[in-house]
C-alpha positions as CSV (number, residue, x, y, z in Angstrom):
1,M,12.0,1.8,-31.8
2,A,12.4,0.4,-28.3
3,T,11.9,2.7,-25.3
4,P,12.4,2.3,-21.6
5,R,8.7,1.9,-21.2
6,S,8.4,-0.8,-23.9
7,A,11.4,-2.6,-22.3
8,L,9.8,-2.7,-18.9
9,E,6.5,-3.9,-20.4
10,R,8.2,-6.6,-22.4
11,Y,10.1,-7.7,-19.3
12,V,6.9,-8.4,-17.3
13,Q,5.4,-10.1,-20.3
14,A,8.5,-12.3,-20.7
15,K,8.7,-13.2,-17.0
16,D,5.0,-13.4,-16.1
17,T,3.9,-15.3,-19.2
18,V,7.1,-17.5,-19.5
19,Q,8.2,-16.2,-22.9
20,P,12.0,-16.4,-22.7
21,Q,12.4,-15.5,-26.4
22,L,11.4,-11.9,-25.6
23,M,14.4,-11.4,-23.3
24,Q,16.7,-10.7,-26.2
25,E,14.6,-7.7,-27.1
26,I,15.1,-6.3,-23.5
27,F,18.6,-7.1,-22.3
28,A,22.0,-6.5,-23.9
29,P,24.0,-9.7,-24.4
30,D,26.4,-8.8,-21.6
31,A,23.8,-7.3,-19.2
32,L,24.3,-7.5,-15.4
33,L,21.6,-8.6,-12.9
34,T,22.0,-7.9,-9.2
35,Y,19.8,-8.4,-6.2
36,S,19.4,-7.0,-2.7
37,I,17.0,-9.0,-0.6
38,A,15.6,-7.9,2.8
39,T,13.7,-11.1,3.6
40,D,14.6,-14.7,4.1
41,S,11.5,-16.0,2.3
42,I,13.0,-16.0,-1.2
43,S,16.5,-16.2,-2.6
44,F,18.3,-15.5,-5.9
45,P,22.0,-15.4,-6.9
46,T,23.4,-12.0,-5.9
47,R,25.0,-11.5,-9.4
48,T,24.2,-12.9,-12.8
49,V,25.9,-11.9,-16.0
50,G,24.8,-12.3,-19.6
51,L,21.5,-12.7,-21.4
52,P,21.4,-16.5,-21.3
53,A,22.0,-16.6,-17.5
54,I,19.6,-13.8,-16.8
55,T,16.9,-15.4,-19.0
56,N,17.4,-18.7,-17.1
57,I,17.1,-17.1,-13.7
58,L,14.2,-14.6,-14.4
59,V,12.1,-16.7,-16.7
60,M,12.9,-20.4,-16.8
61,E,13.8,-21.1,-13.1
62,F,11.3,-18.6,-11.8
63,S,8.5,-20.3,-13.8
64,K,9.3,-23.7,-12.3
65,R,8.5,-22.4,-8.8
66,F,5.8,-19.7,-9.4
67,A,2.6,-19.5,-11.6
68,A,-0.2,-17.1,-12.4
69,C,2.3,-14.2,-11.8
70,K,1.5,-10.6,-12.3
71,T,4.2,-8.0,-11.8
72,Y,2.9,-4.4,-11.4
73,Y,5.0,-1.2,-11.7
74,V,3.5,1.0,-8.9
75,C,4.2,4.5,-10.1
76,E,2.5,7.6,-11.4
77,A,4.0,7.3,-14.9
78,A,6.2,5.1,-17.0
79,P,9.9,6.1,-17.5
80,L,10.4,8.8,-20.2
81,D,11.8,7.8,-23.6
82,E,15.1,9.6,-23.1
83,M,15.9,8.1,-19.7
84,T,19.1,6.1,-19.3
85,F,18.3,5.1,-15.7
86,A,14.9,4.3,-14.0
87,R,14.0,3.2,-10.5
88,V,10.5,1.9,-10.3
89,P,8.6,0.3,-7.3
90,W,6.9,-3.0,-8.0
91,L,4.3,-5.3,-6.5
92,V,4.2,-9.0,-7.4
93,V,1.2,-11.3,-6.9
94,M,1.6,-15.0,-7.8
95,R,1.0,-18.5,-6.8
96,E,3.5,-21.1,-5.5
97,P,1.8,-24.3,-6.5
98,A,4.1,-26.7,-4.6
99,A,3.3,-24.9,-1.3
100,A,-0.4,-24.2,-2.2
101,S,0.2,-20.6,-1.3
102,L,-0.1,-17.0,-2.5
103,R,3.1,-15.1,-2.8
104,I,2.9,-11.4,-2.5
105,G,5.8,-9.1,-2.5
106,K,7.1,-5.6,-3.1
107,G,10.4,-3.9,-3.8
108,Y,11.9,-1.8,-6.6
109,Y,13.7,-2.3,-9.8
110,E,16.7,-0.2,-11.0
111,W,17.2,-0.2,-14.8
112,R,20.1,1.1,-16.8
113,F,19.5,1.5,-20.5
114,A,21.9,1.7,-23.5
115,P,21.0,3.2,-26.9
116,L,17.9,1.4,-28.4
117,A,16.6,1.0,-24.8
118,L,18.5,-2.3,-24.2
119,V,18.9,-3.0,-20.5
120,T,22.6,-3.1,-19.6
121,A,22.1,-3.5,-15.9
122,M,19.2,-4.4,-13.7
123,H,19.0,-4.4,-9.9
124,I,16.1,-6.0,-8.1
125,H,15.5,-5.1,-4.5
126,I,13.0,-7.4,-2.7
127,D,11.7,-5.8,0.5
128,R,8.9,-8.3,1.3
129,M,7.9,-11.6,-0.1
130,D,5.1,-13.1,2.0
131,A,3.8,-16.6,1.6
132,I,0.1,-17.0,2.6
133,P,-1.7,-20.4,2.6
134,D,-4.1,-20.4,-0.4
135,P,-5.1,-24.0,-1.2
136,G,-7.9,-23.1,-3.6
137,G,-6.3,-20.0,-5.2
138,N,-9.1,-17.7,-4.1
139,L,-6.7,-15.2,-2.4
140,L,-4.7,-14.9,-5.6
141,S,-7.7,-13.9,-7.7
142,N,-8.8,-11.4,-5.0
143,C,-5.3,-9.8,-5.0
144,Q,-5.0,-9.4,-8.7
145,A,-8.6,-8.5,-9.7
146,E,-9.2,-4.9,-10.8
147,L,-5.6,-3.9,-10.7
148,P,-4.4,-2.2,-14.0
149,Y,-1.5,-4.3,-15.4
150,P,1.4,-3.6,-15.6
151,W,1.2,0.1,-14.8
152,L,-0.5,0.7,-11.5
153,K,-0.9,4.1,-9.9
154,P,-0.2,4.1,-6.1
155,A,-3.6,5.7,-5.3
156,T,-5.4,2.9,-7.3
157,L,-3.4,0.2,-5.4
158,Q,-4.1,1.8,-2.0
159,A,-7.9,2.3,-2.7
160,T,-8.3,-1.2,-4.1
161,Y,-6.4,-3.0,-1.4
162,K,-7.9,-0.9,1.4
163,R,-11.4,-1.7,0.2
164,R,-10.8,-5.4,-0.1
165,A,-9.1,-5.7,3.3
166,Q,-12.0,-3.9,5.0
167,A,-14.6,-6.0,3.2
168,N,-12.9,-9.4,3.9
169,P,-11.0,-10.2,7.1
170,A,-9.1,-13.0,5.2
171,L,-7.5,-10.2,3.1
172,A,-6.2,-8.1,6.1
173,F,-2.7,-8.8,4.9
174,L,-3.3,-6.5,2.0
175,H,-2.9,-3.5,4.3
176,D,0.9,-4.3,4.3
177,F,0.9,-3.9,0.5
178,E,-1.3,-0.8,0.0
179,Q,1.7,1.4,-0.5
180,P,4.7,0.9,-2.8
181,L,8.1,0.6,-1.2
182,S,9.6,4.1,-0.7
183,L,12.5,4.5,-3.1
184,P,16.0,5.2,-1.7
185,S,17.3,8.7,-2.5
186,H,20.7,7.6,-3.9
């Protein structure tokens, strides 16, 4: 039986590894996707309705622009099985091949679940989405290495990124991503 945890895990699998066929296991046919974006460095439609359109935006179109993506849920624990709502901070580390750059961002997801843990509504808040020149892809591997995927405890993220930034001046930007985005109280 599907659970909120398994739905979140399948979502990053579908998006990060370009498996659009998995989306029907995650989203209800009439699901709603909304965004709030606090940066000008990336854009998405503010509202998307229905499984086919959501799959197109989150998997197909996304994969045309970004590669080697890993999306981490930065939290102490996965949502409980009986939850109908979950708000989870995220960190994404990926490559934008056309720009030869690393893309690193953070924000939070809000998930609403129906019976059988199908997602009926998803909101993606993007707080930061930095583009950092990375012609050889070395920064990407440094940012992803040693991070548990997809569930990442905040203390592990902080310790790993702090250590890397201190050891290599080229990774100083990691200090901006050591902490997950603070969640709103509403």
